[in-house]
LOTIMI-530866 format. One line per field, with one value per residue: x, y, z of N, C-alpha, C, O in turn. Coordinates in nm, 4 decimals. Each point is the difference from the previous one (the first is absolute). Layout:
! LOTIMI-530866
n_px	[X/...]
n_py	[Y/...]
n_pz	[Z/...]
ca_px	[X/...]
ca_py	[Y/...]
ca_pz	[Z/...]
c_px	[X/...]
c_py	[Y/...]
c_pz	[Z/...]
o_px	[X/...]
o_py	[Y/...]
o_pz	[Z/...]
This chain:
! LOTIMI-530866
n_px	[7.8841/-0.0650/0.1449/-0.0009/0.1202/-0.1269/0.2029/-0.1185/0.1290/0.0616/0.2004/-0.0024/0.0244/0.2183/-0.0185/0.0631/0.2264/0.0712/-0.0042/0.1851/0.1661/-0.0038/0.0939/0.2198/0.1099/-0.0058/0.1466/0.2113/0.0281/0.0237/0.2064/0.1222/-0.0524/0.1747/-0.1121/-0.1257/0.1752/-0.1490/0.1887/-0.0625/0.2233/0.0030/0.1080/0.1029/0.1679/-0.0024/0.0867/0.2298/0.0717/-0.0027/0.0883/0.1939/0.0128/0.0075/0.2103/0.1188/-0.0774/0.1824/0.0469/-0.1541/0.1658/-0.1760/0.2262/-0.2055/0.2105/-0.1290/0.1387/0.0191/-0.1264/0.0728/0.1609/-0.1852/0.0583/-0.1814/0.0659/-0.0334/0.2120/0.0471/0.1550/0.2171/-0.1691/0.2063/-0.1900/0.2167/-0.0194/0.0183/0.1717/-0.0556/-0.1365/0.0646/0.1203/-0.1208/-0.0891/0.1584/0.0765/-0.1312/0.0343/0.1762/0.0238/-0.0089/0.2146/-0.0947/0.2267/-0.1618/0.0464/0.1830/-0.1829/0.0256/-0.1367/0.0797/0.1524/-0.0966/-0.0802/0.1491/0.1498/-0.1394/-0.0518/0.1338/-0.0412/-0.1613/0.0610/0.1042/-0.1299/-0.0390/0.0799/0.1704/-0.1893/0.0691/-0.0682/0.2286/-0.1474/0.1695/-0.1527/0.1320/-0.1960/0.0249/-0.0830/-0.2081/-0.0991/0.0723/-0.0564/-0.2078/-0.0265/0.0442/-0.1746/-0.1598/0.0573/-0.0332/-0.1989/-0.0360/0.0520/-0.1678/-0.0787/-0.0191/0.1224/-0.1710/0.1427/-0.0053/0.1348/0.2152/0.0533/0.0124/0.2272/-0.2031/0.1709/-0.1705/0.1059/-0.0362/-0.1375/0.0607/0.1534/-0.0390/-0.0904/0.1133/0.1266/-0.1349/-0.0425/0.1816/-0.0580/0.2133/-0.2046/0.0559/0.0935/-0.2014/-0.0889/-0.0972/-0.2165/-0.1336/0.0230/-0.0197/0.1385/0.0372/-0.0883]
n_py	[9.1359/-0.2005/-0.1883/0.1544/-0.2047/0.1006/-0.0524/-0.0331/0.1801/-0.1333/-0.0339/0.1696/-0.1048/-0.0571/-0.1325/0.2217/0.0016/-0.0843/0.1332/0.1298/-0.1104/-0.0455/0.1675/-0.0134/-0.1195/0.0679/0.1454/-0.0493/-0.0831/0.1627/0.0752/-0.1389/0.1312/0.0658/-0.1923/0.0979/-0.0964/-0.0323/0.0681/0.1430/0.0190/-0.0005/-0.1811/0.1525/-0.1515/-0.1478/0.0773/-0.0051/-0.2186/-0.1256/0.0513/-0.0783/-0.2148/-0.0640/0.0312/-0.1930/-0.0596/-0.0350/-0.1371/0.0158/-0.1255/-0.0038/-0.0144/-0.0131/-0.0293/-0.2050/-0.1503/0.0011/-0.1592/-0.2074/-0.0367/-0.0786/-0.2223/-0.0897/-0.0507/0.2006/0.0591/-0.2001/-0.0436/-0.0799/-0.0527/-0.0772/-0.0823/-0.0057/-0.1909/0.0024/-0.0795/-0.2138/-0.0248/0.0549/-0.1492/-0.1490/0.0569/0.0183/-0.1887/-0.1221/0.1226/-0.1360/0.2060/0.0904/0.0011/0.0737/0.0249/0.0133/0.2182/-0.0719/-0.1011/-0.0698/0.1322/0.1942/0.0334/-0.0118/0.1755/0.1438/-0.0029/0.0555/0.2161/0.0931/-0.0496/0.1447/0.2181/0.0437/0.0056/0.2037/0.0647/0.1428/0.1011/-0.0244/0.2055/-0.0015/0.1260/0.1152/0.0327/0.0083/-0.0218/0.2040/-0.0913/0.1085/0.0342/0.2024/0.0552/0.0694/0.2231/0.1325/0.0352/0.1459/0.2280/0.0706/0.0744/0.1994/0.2021/0.0265/0.1157/0.1940/0.1765/-0.0983/-0.0198/-0.2009/-0.1444/-0.0149/-0.1004/-0.1998/-0.0160/0.0564/0.0775/0.0586/0.1677/-0.0629/0.1252/0.2019/0.0726/0.0355/0.1832/0.1984/0.0271/0.1046/0.2217/0.1096/0.0077/-0.0799/-0.0843/-0.0659/-0.0286/-0.0933/-0.0878/0.1709/-0.0568/-0.1571/0.1070/-0.2182/0.0632/-0.0183/-0.1746]
n_pz	[8.3637/0.0775/-0.0145/0.1368/-0.0336/0.1656/-0.0658/0.2053/0.0131/0.1545/-0.0833/0.1423/0.1778/-0.0526/-0.1810/0.0233/-0.0162/0.1792/0.1886/0.0202/0.0829/0.2226/0.1215/0.0114/0.1597/0.2184/0.0323/0.0326/0.1979/0.1572/0.0470/0.1170/0.1774/0.1275/-0.0405/0.1739/-0.0376/0.1740/0.0813/-0.1524/-0.0437/0.2280/-0.0398/0.1286/-0.0566/0.1796/0.1970/0.0838/0.0128/0.1845/0.2069/-0.0048/0.0795/0.2173/0.0845/-0.0645/0.1782/0.1243/-0.1634/0.1783/-0.0893/0.1197/0.0527/0.0910/0.0665/0.0152/-0.0734/-0.2350/-0.1087/0.0648/-0.1453/-0.0976/-0.0587/0.0783/-0.2154/0.0980/-0.0702/0.0893/-0.1793/0.0318/0.1435/-0.0816/0.0712/0.0442/-0.0986/-0.2213/0.1019/0.0889/0.1840/0.1955/0.0926/0.1285/0.2071/0.1540/0.0584/0.1414/0.1836/-0.0020/-0.0604/0.2208/-0.0383/0.1948/-0.0573/0.1491/0.0219/0.0758/0.0734/0.2233/0.1269/0.0860/0.1629/0.2195/0.0968/0.0843/0.1913/0.1566/0.0426/0.1534/0.2127/0.0903/0.0694/0.1935/0.1848/-0.0083/0.2158/-0.0201/-0.0983/0.2267/-0.0792/-0.0321/0.1143/-0.1063/0.1727/-0.1769/0.1079/-0.1257/-0.1887/0.0507/-0.1887/0.0690/0.2189/0.0517/-0.0518/0.1754/0.1273/-0.0261/0.0375/0.2051/0.0403/-0.0949/0.1122/0.1401/-0.1538/0.1120/-0.0974/-0.0903/-0.1629/-0.0904/0.1137/-0.0546/-0.2018/0.0992/0.0775/0.0639/-0.0993/0.1436/-0.1159/-0.2113/0.1186/-0.0301/0.1202/0.2170/0.0753/0.0037/0.1741/0.1501/-0.0202/0.0444/0.2143/0.0060/-0.0431/0.1906/-0.2001/0.0313/-0.1683/-0.0928/0.0414/-0.1149/-0.2126/-0.0445/0.1672/-0.2088/0.0782]
ca_px	[-0.0163/-0.1140/0.0317/0.1477/0.0258/0.1208/0.0547/0.0688/0.0115/-0.1127/0.0584/0.0316/0.1584/0.0571/0.0087/-0.1097/-0.0095/-0.0758/-0.1376/-0.0127/-0.0042/-0.1035/-0.1024/0.0159/-0.0497/-0.1462/-0.0556/0.0334/-0.0964/-0.1335/0.0036/-0.0052/-0.1210/0.0333/-0.0312/0.0963/-0.0283/0.0928/-0.0348/-0.1123/0.0280/-0.0311/0.1364/0.1301/-0.0008/-0.1107/-0.1153/0.0318/-0.0118/-0.1473/-0.0657/0.0424/-0.0920/-0.1404/0.0038/0.0062/-0.1147/0.0225/-0.0661/0.1074/-0.0416/0.1023/-0.0094/0.0717/-0.0334/-0.0844/0.0962/0.0473/-0.1207/-0.0540/0.0790/-0.0389/0.0879/-0.0453/-0.0450/-0.1498/-0.0603/0.0215/-0.1085/-0.0383/0.1015/-0.0288/0.0617/0.0312/0.0435/0.1468/0.1085/0.0182/-0.1184/0.0223/0.1080/-0.0474/-0.1122/0.0604/0.0596/-0.0973/-0.0674/0.1032/0.0757/0.1283/0.0426/0.1034/0.0357/0.0432/0.0869/-0.0760/0.0839/-0.0002/-0.1167/0.0170/0.0969/-0.0376/-0.1199/0.0498/0.0666/-0.1074/-0.0679/0.1136/0.0244/-0.1045/0.0284/0.1076/-0.0386/-0.0990/-0.1375/-0.0703/0.0902/-0.0211/0.1355/0.0181/0.0681/0.0445/0.0193/0.1242/-0.0108/0.1218/0.1108/-0.0404/0.0268/0.1221/0.0504/-0.0699/0.0432/0.1427/-0.0104/-0.0544/0.1131/0.0897/-0.0635/0.0282/0.1507/0.0334/-0.0725/-0.1227/-0.1105/0.0413/-0.0098/-0.1295/-0.0764/0.0296/-0.0695/-0.1339/-0.0363/-0.0106/0.0222/0.0060/-0.0059/-0.1177/-0.1202/-0.0434/0.0972/-0.0450/-0.1390/0.0248/0.0716/-0.0861/-0.0982/0.0794/0.0643/-0.0444/0.0301/0.1026/-0.0129/0.0474/0.1244/0.1208/0.0301/0.0309/0.0715/0.1125/0.1247/0.0144/0.1365]
ca_py	[-0.0357/0.0397/0.0196/-0.0348/-0.0158/0.0675/-0.0375/0.1132/-0.0030/0.0410/0.1241/0.0864/0.0124/0.1062/0.1090/0.0334/-0.0303/-0.1218/0.0291/0.0813/-0.0980/-0.0771/0.0803/0.0373/-0.1262/-0.0144/0.1136/-0.0477/-0.1106/0.0575/0.0861/-0.1011/-0.0985/-0.1272/-0.0176/-0.0579/-0.1162/0.0171/-0.0700/0.0429/0.0655/0.1541/0.0651/0.0075/0.0322/-0.0528/0.0837/0.1098/-0.0205/-0.0191/0.1303/0.0698/-0.0576/0.0414/0.1484/0.0241/-0.0689/-0.1203/-0.1214/-0.0645/-0.1318/-0.0513/-0.1457/-0.0054/-0.1215/0.0458/0.0280/0.1388/0.0826/0.0055/0.0943/0.1295/0.0659/0.0098/0.1333/-0.0113/0.0789/-0.0624/-0.0340/-0.1245/-0.0632/-0.1316/-0.0572/-0.1248/-0.0801/-0.0248/0.0794/-0.0574/0.0484/0.1465/0.0035/-0.0651/0.0871/0.1204/-0.0542/-0.0444/0.1154/0.1111/-0.0153/0.0336/0.0156/0.1040/0.0054/0.1241/-0.0241/-0.0955/-0.1043/-0.1309/-0.0570/0.0604/-0.0817/-0.1260/-0.0021/0.0232/-0.1101/-0.1139/0.0186/0.0030/-0.1442/-0.0420/0.0381/-0.0908/-0.1519/0.0016/-0.0120/0.1077/0.0875/0.1446/0.0640/0.0365/0.1218/0.0646/0.1441/0.0309/0.1392/0.0486/-0.1058/-0.0993/-0.1411/-0.0281/-0.1186/-0.1342/-0.0222/-0.0570/-0.1394/-0.0567/-0.0044/-0.0828/-0.1338/-0.0341/-0.0121/-0.1319/-0.1096/-0.0419/0.0719/0.0266/0.1448/0.0206/0.0166/0.1434/0.0957/0.0034/0.1212/0.1383/0.1027/0.1356/0.0880/0.0871/-0.0843/0.0099/-0.0872/-0.1367/-0.0555/-0.0271/-0.1108/-0.1135/-0.0125/-0.0506/-0.1275/-0.1312/-0.1365/-0.0777/-0.1579/-0.0624/-0.0857/0.0853/0.0602/-0.1020/-0.1111/-0.0388/-0.0487/-0.1416/-0.0405]
ca_pz	[0.1437/0.0707/0.1571/0.0459/0.1516/0.0596/0.1213/0.0597/0.1359/0.0929/0.0536/-0.1005/-0.0115/0.0616/-0.1018/-0.0721/-0.1430/-0.0139/-0.0095/-0.1188/-0.1093/0.0006/-0.0498/-0.1472/-0.0741/0.0107/-0.0726/-0.1307/-0.0259/-0.0166/-0.1209/-0.1083/0.0143/0.0619/0.1306/0.0941/0.0880/0.1044/0.1391/0.0703/0.1268/-0.0011/0.0630/-0.0751/-0.1331/-0.0632/0.0029/-0.1025/-0.1402/-0.0211/0.0033/-0.1199/-0.1004/0.0222/-0.0170/-0.1533/-0.0485/-0.0440/0.0707/0.0723/0.0542/0.1213/0.0399/0.1307/0.0840/0.1007/0.1299/-0.0049/0.0148/0.1305/0.0708/-0.0668/-0.0919/-0.1301/-0.0582/-0.0150/-0.1074/-0.1280/-0.0998/0.0363/0.0909/0.0186/0.1175/-0.0292/0.1207/0.0163/-0.0835/-0.1371/-0.0799/-0.0298/-0.0986/-0.1108/-0.0495/-0.0577/-0.1082/-0.1091/-0.0275/-0.0470/-0.1219/0.0094/0.1455/0.0287/0.1364/0.0575/0.1178/0.0867/0.0870/-0.0487/-0.0851/-0.1495/-0.0673/-0.0381/-0.0998/-0.1385/-0.0413/-0.0242/-0.1304/-0.1001/-0.0203/-0.0724/-0.1526/-0.0670/-0.0170/-0.0925/0.0538/-0.0595/-0.0769/0.0389/0.0242/0.1505/0.0073/0.1381/0.0086/0.0748/0.0611/0.0666/0.0115/0.1049/-0.0427/-0.0698/0.0615/-0.0440/-0.1258/-0.0100/0.0575/-0.1068/-0.1040/0.0642/-0.0251/-0.1209/-0.0176/0.0733/-0.0810/0.0592/-0.0720/-0.1401/-0.0525/-0.0520/0.1289/0.0582/-0.0780/0.0508/0.0882/-0.0670/0.1040/-0.0643/0.1219/-0.0036/-0.0068/-0.1433/-0.0690/0.0439/-0.0609/-0.1392/-0.0259/0.0252/-0.1055/-0.1109/0.0183/-0.0810/0.0519/-0.0355/0.0027/0.1301/-0.0501/0.0047/0.1419/0.0913/-0.0427/0.0907/-0.0747/0.0003/0.0707]
c_px	[-0.1099/0.0202/0.1549/-0.0158/0.1336/0.0289/0.0787/-0.0083/-0.1307/0.0617/0.0431/0.1493/0.0422/0.0126/-0.1478/-0.0259/-0.0660/-0.1468/-0.0291/0.0019/-0.1312/-0.1271/-0.0011/-0.0391/-0.1483/-0.0593/0.0138/-0.0817/-0.1418/-0.0130/-0.0006/-0.1306/0.0393/-0.0358/0.1195/-0.0282/0.1235/-0.0443/-0.0998/0.0192/-0.0289/0.1255/0.1102/-0.0200/-0.1327/-0.1284/0.0160/-0.0352/-0.1616/-0.0618/0.0466/-0.0753/-0.1413/-0.0256/-0.0116/-0.1254/0.0189/-0.0499/0.1213/-0.0637/0.0883/-0.0363/0.0669/-0.0495/-0.0846/0.0788/0.0524/-0.1166/-0.0530/0.0972/-0.0298/0.1142/-0.0690/-0.0643/-0.1495/-0.0598/0.0328/-0.1085/-0.0568/0.1115/-0.0413/0.0690/0.0126/0.0415/0.1566/0.0810/0.0195/-0.1191/0.0243/0.1038/-0.0636/-0.0988/0.0676/0.0698/-0.1007/-0.0660/0.0738/0.0572/0.1445/0.0289/0.1027/0.0313/0.0507/0.0860/-0.0829/0.1014/-0.0028/-0.1142/-0.0060/0.0972/-0.0461/-0.1118/0.0510/0.0697/-0.0800/-0.0552/0.1019/0.0504/-0.0992/0.0146/0.1118/-0.0387/-0.1079/-0.1316/-0.0906/0.1095/-0.0354/0.1183/0.0017/0.1064/0.0338/0.0218/0.1109/0.0134/0.1324/0.1038/-0.0212/0.0358/0.1382/0.0825/-0.0434/0.0177/0.1458/0.0210/-0.0536/0.1184/0.1036/-0.0535/0.0376/0.1513/0.0361/-0.0726/-0.1343/-0.1231/0.0410/-0.0134/-0.1602/-0.1027/0.0175/-0.0750/-0.1490/-0.0424/0.0101/0.0317/0.0241/-0.0137/-0.1250/-0.1289/-0.0421/0.1071/-0.0107/-0.1163/0.0117/0.0824/-0.0669/-0.0827/0.0777/0.0574/-0.0552/0.0488/0.1261/-0.0257/0.0708/0.1263/0.1071/0.0408/0.0707/0.0857/0.1316/0.1114/0.0141/0.1504/0.0489]
c_py	[0.0693/0.0309/-0.0357/-0.0076/0.0616/-0.0608/0.1186/-0.0119/0.0376/0.1052/0.1013/0.0050/0.1372/0.1277/0.0461/-0.0414/-0.1383/0.0266/0.0653/-0.0966/-0.0675/0.0917/0.0437/-0.1305/-0.0126/0.1004/-0.0584/-0.1171/0.0367/0.0771/-0.0990/-0.1020/-0.1422/-0.0170/-0.0419/-0.1269/0.0022/-0.0754/0.0548/0.0852/0.1549/0.0655/-0.0119/0.0345/-0.0671/0.0937/0.1229/-0.0206/-0.0071/0.1395/0.0762/-0.0335/0.0415/0.1573/0.0458/-0.0581/-0.1416/-0.1103/-0.0863/-0.1239/-0.0397/-0.1443/-0.0185/-0.1194/0.0633/0.0320/0.1381/0.1006/0.0247/0.1025/0.1561/0.0525/-0.0016/0.1227/-0.0148/0.0860/-0.0496/-0.0128/-0.1303/-0.0545/-0.1469/-0.0398/-0.1423/-0.0709/-0.0050/0.0984/-0.0722/0.0338/0.1362/0.0135/-0.0634/0.0890/0.1247/-0.0447/-0.0107/0.1284/0.0958/-0.0407/0.0159/0.0186/0.1002/0.0007/0.1485/-0.0438/-0.0825/-0.0834/-0.1331/-0.0570/0.0529/-0.0923/-0.1376/-0.0180/0.0413/-0.1164/-0.1237/0.0169/-0.0106/-0.1381/-0.0810/0.0133/-0.0847/-0.1374/0.0053/-0.0277/0.1062/0.0768/0.1486/0.0519/0.0363/0.1116/0.0410/0.1419/0.0412/0.1311/0.0125/-0.1169/-0.1170/-0.1454/-0.0240/-0.1164/-0.1201/-0.0162/-0.0513/-0.1439/-0.0894/-0.0402/-0.1099/-0.1621/-0.0392/-0.0379/-0.1403/-0.1129/-0.0567/0.0296/0.0167/0.1573/0.0326/0.0059/0.1211/0.1074/0.0146/0.1170/0.1185/0.1031/0.1404/0.0956/0.0866/-0.0892/0.0126/-0.0890/-0.1362/-0.0441/-0.0183/-0.1240/-0.1301/-0.0194/-0.0572/-0.1342/-0.1088/-0.1203/-0.0743/-0.1376/-0.0609/-0.0729/0.0890/0.0439/-0.1302/-0.1051/-0.0134/-0.0420/-0.1510/-0.0367/-0.1142]
c_pz	[0.0721/0.1427/0.0369/0.1438/0.0392/0.1358/0.0612/0.1614/0.0759/0.0935/-0.1087/-0.0127/0.0503/-0.0896/-0.0440/-0.1405/-0.0090/-0.0145/-0.1328/-0.1108/-0.0062/-0.0440/-0.1452/-0.0879/-0.0029/-0.0991/-0.1446/-0.0315/-0.0276/-0.1429/-0.1326/0.0104/0.0253/0.1225/0.0895/0.0768/0.0961/0.1286/0.0779/0.1313/-0.0219/0.0737/-0.0915/-0.1365/-0.0666/0.0140/-0.1105/-0.1396/-0.0179/-0.0011/-0.1271/-0.1351/0.0125/-0.0127/-0.1372/-0.0575/-0.0548/0.0743/0.0922/0.0625/0.1225/0.0324/0.1315/0.0842/0.1205/0.1360/0.0024/-0.0005/0.1319/0.0759/-0.0560/-0.0925/-0.1355/-0.0397/-0.0120/-0.1068/-0.1402/-0.0807/0.0378/0.1015/0.0316/0.1374/-0.0097/0.1204/0.0211/-0.0756/-0.1288/-0.0754/-0.0556/-0.1225/-0.1498/-0.0715/-0.0545/-0.1261/-0.1033/-0.0366/-0.0724/-0.1358/0.0011/0.1515/0.0036/0.1544/0.0282/0.1353/0.1020/0.0893/-0.0533/-0.0811/-0.1295/-0.0770/-0.0375/-0.1070/-0.1462/-0.0507/-0.0411/-0.1367/-0.1131/-0.0269/-0.0857/-0.1542/-0.0423/-0.0251/-0.1084/0.0505/-0.0425/-0.0896/0.0073/0.0231/0.1534/-0.0048/0.1454/-0.0336/0.0934/0.0485/0.0842/0.0181/0.0986/-0.0496/-0.0753/0.0503/-0.0560/-0.1460/-0.0293/0.0432/-0.1288/-0.1137/0.0552/-0.0241/-0.1340/-0.0076/0.0698/-0.0657/0.0568/-0.0773/-0.1309/-0.0173/-0.0358/0.1210/0.0642/-0.0660/0.0272/0.0901/-0.0774/0.1164/-0.0556/0.1247/0.0038/-0.0317/-0.1461/-0.0903/0.0214/-0.0610/-0.1603/-0.0330/0.0339/-0.1078/-0.1278/0.0233/-0.0954/0.0881/-0.0362/0.0019/0.1363/-0.0363/0.0135/0.1448/0.0890/-0.0583/0.0800/-0.0934/0.0120/0.0611/-0.0790]
o_px	[-0.0141/-0.0532/0.0552/-0.0566/0.1067/-0.0874/0.0837/-0.0645/-0.0795/-0.0738/0.0188/0.0467/-0.0816/0.0135/-0.0862/-0.1123/-0.0676/-0.0610/-0.0991/-0.0834/-0.0557/-0.0900/-0.1044/-0.0642/-0.0586/-0.1025/-0.0988/-0.0487/-0.0680/-0.0994/-0.0590/-0.0215/-0.0665/0.0362/0.1003/-0.1108/0.1150/-0.1070/-0.0145/-0.0965/-0.0116/-0.0075/-0.0025/-0.0843/-0.0486/-0.0889/-0.0879/-0.0483/-0.0576/-0.0672/-0.0853/-0.0332/-0.0615/-0.1059/-0.0574/-0.0090/-0.0808/-0.0448/0.1083/-0.1030/0.1216/-0.1125/0.1227/-0.1188/0.0221/-0.0383/0.0140/0.0112/-0.0562/-0.0415/0.0767/0.0207/0.0632/-0.0565/-0.0464/-0.1221/-0.0092/-0.1156/-0.1216/0.1199/-0.1099/0.1193/-0.1030/0.0272/0.0500/-0.0527/0.0342/0.0111/-0.0226/-0.0225/0.0324/-0.0002/-0.0506/-0.0104/0.0178/-0.0493/-0.0525/0.0111/0.0676/-0.0947/0.0863/-0.0880/0.0957/0.0089/-0.1230/0.1219/-0.0123/0.0170/-0.0394/-0.0332/0.0226/-0.0014/-0.0520/-0.0341/0.0372/0.0012/-0.0233/0.0399/0.0320/-0.0202/-0.0027/0.0445/-0.0257/-0.0915/-0.1206/0.1217/-0.0430/0.0889/-0.1000/0.1092/-0.0617/0.0749/-0.0193/0.0984/0.0394/0.0785/0.0802/0.0636/0.0195/0.0598/0.0777/0.0207/0.0318/0.0906/0.0585/0.0162/0.0555/0.0787/0.0352/0.0377/0.0952/0.0120/-0.0421/-0.1039/0.1073/-0.0738/-0.0533/-0.1018/-0.0940/-0.0552/-0.0636/-0.1117/0.1025/-0.0761/0.0848/-0.0544/-0.0319/0.0168/-0.0504/-0.0418/0.0140/-0.0050/-0.0470/-0.0300/0.0356/-0.0181/-0.0615/0.0521/-0.1168/0.1113/0.0247/-0.0570/0.1167/0.0975/0.1003/0.1110/0.0864/0.0287/0.0584/-0.0202/-0.0134/0.0958/0.1059]
o_py	[0.1221/0.0917/-0.0933/0.0824/-0.0206/0.0012/0.0626/-0.0901/0.0804/0.0592/-0.0420/0.0571/0.0810/0.1116/-0.0833/-0.0168/-0.0139/-0.0507/-0.0341/0.0150/-0.0077/-0.0432/0.0231/0.0067/-0.0365/-0.0366/0.0012/-0.0077/-0.0600/-0.0071/0.0316/-0.0943/-0.0908/0.0846/-0.0585/0.0004/0.0154/-0.0603/-0.0469/0.0248/0.0557/0.1136/-0.0756/0.0832/0.0410/0.0003/0.0456/0.0920/0.0563/0.0348/0.0735/0.0832/0.0468/0.0453/0.1047/0.0090/-0.0417/0.0201/-0.0364/0.0090/-0.0131/-0.0488/-0.0013/-0.0324/0.1138/0.0828/0.0592/0.1123/0.1062/0.0575/0.0927/0.1208/0.0447/0.0742/-0.1016/0.0088/0.0746/0.0129/-0.0191/0.0037/-0.0249/0.0250/-0.0621/0.0662/-0.0030/0.0776/0.0653/0.0267/0.0253/0.0797/0.0452/0.0107/0.0459/0.0837/0.0522/-0.0025/0.1070/-0.1202/-0.0331/0.0067/0.0084/-0.0107/0.0484/-0.1168/0.0056/0.0170/-0.0253/-0.0826/-0.0670/-0.0519/-0.0513/-0.0899/-0.0532/-0.0513/-0.0737/-0.0953/-0.0463/-0.0319/-0.0943/-0.0865/-0.0562/-0.0608/-0.1123/-0.0400/-0.0236/-0.0154/0.0677/-0.0703/0.0140/-0.0155/-0.0352/0.0415/0.0122/0.0676/-0.0807/-0.0022/-0.0918/-0.0736/-0.1047/-0.0733/-0.0828/-0.1141/-0.0781/-0.0708/-0.1030/-0.1093/-0.0761/-0.0905/-0.1171/-0.1047/-0.0660/-0.1094/-0.1116/-0.0651/0.0584/0.0669/0.1067/0.0690/0.0590/0.0899/0.0990/0.0518/0.0232/0.0000/0.0277/-0.0397/0.0633/-0.0984/-0.1020/-0.0684/-0.0778/-0.1065/-0.0964/-0.0640/-0.1034/-0.1148/-0.0780/-0.0600/-0.0049/-0.0059/0.0035/-0.0478/0.0216/0.0164/-0.0465/0.0411/0.0226/-0.0969/0.0959/-0.0452/-0.0508/0.0751/-0.0551]
o_pz	[-0.0071/0.0626/-0.0584/0.0718/-0.0577/0.0867/-0.0648/0.0535/-0.0486/0.0788/-0.1142/-0.0985/0.0440/0.0502/-0.0277/-0.0474/-0.1019/-0.0942/-0.0645/-0.0892/-0.1095/-0.0720/-0.0610/-0.1048/-0.1019/-0.0577/-0.0734/-0.1128/-0.0833/-0.0724/-0.1033/-0.0763/-0.0499/0.0817/-0.0410/0.0538/-0.0411/0.0079/0.1129/0.0723/-0.1092/0.0467/-0.0971/-0.0338/-0.1054/-0.0851/-0.0732/-0.0660/-0.0931/-0.0970/-0.0497/-0.0845/-0.0959/-0.0435/-0.0298/-0.1224/-0.0830/0.1129/-0.0457/0.0668/-0.0140/-0.0107/0.0106/0.0012/0.0415/0.0826/0.1070/0.0492/0.0265/0.1006/0.0260/-0.0116/-0.0957/0.0804/-0.0516/-0.0124/-0.0975/0.0401/0.0017/-0.0276/0.0497/0.0176/-0.0266/0.1002/0.1124/-0.0797/-0.0986/-0.1197/-0.1183/-0.0910/-0.1098/-0.1226/-0.1024/-0.0897/-0.1101/-0.1128/-0.0306/-0.0244/-0.0974/0.0785/-0.0873/0.0854/-0.0605/0.0377/-0.0004/-0.0020/-0.1198/-0.0897/-0.0955/-0.1066/-0.1096/-0.0840/-0.0981/-0.1065/-0.0913/-0.0780/-0.1117/-0.1119/-0.0724/-0.0852/-0.1095/-0.0974/-0.0432/-0.0720/-0.0085/0.0095/-0.0935/0.0480/0.0704/-0.0547/0.1005/-0.0883/0.1210/-0.0298/0.0842/0.0948/0.0170/0.0755/-0.0617/-0.0787/-0.0476/-0.0412/-0.0897/-0.0440/-0.0334/-0.0544/-0.0793/-0.0276/-0.0142/-0.0527/-0.0416/0.0552/-0.0304/0.0110/-0.0150/0.0723/0.0304/-0.0060/0.0533/0.0636/-0.0358/0.0022/-0.0639/0.0968/-0.0848/0.1031/0.1007/-0.0720/-0.0468/-0.0934/-0.0944/-0.0616/-0.0603/-0.1007/-0.0565/-0.0405/-0.0728/-0.0939/-0.0386/0.0521/-0.1205/0.0981/0.0329/0.0733/0.0542/0.0339/0.0848/0.0704/0.0506/-0.1127/0.1114/-0.0184/0.0301]
């Protein structure tokens, strides 16, 4: 893997452990010589992970829509900062520039971005692994919801297995590196009536 896209909050959250997890992931990415692709912000967990990668000598590529850049939320010290026209263009460029995806704690945007790339994997639009850094159990309720989707017959067990969740950055990155793509037919086959 050359680059990993990380989705995370533009806020830092209430617990200092969230920032610590972002910084630890950033240092681990740099240590492994894996570049960071992210939303280009200089605030919250976004700024924390970017600064950690840069501080450890790593590459950081940001992608930010111009309407957010104009509010001075863009990070000015990145390896490269792409300023795009729309959120759709942002997400497409981030996905195209990355070999895998990770969700750190965040809000609606983080959830939406992660679930979108996860759906793309399920549909066979790309074959890139999708991971969740479950820092201090932040994502445990979401992971339980994913299990509920399987129990209720809306997601196949093979689809649920696409979500790689670990509590430490090193373990998560190792799992992403070892991930093997799943045949789309196994994810989407339908029962006949």
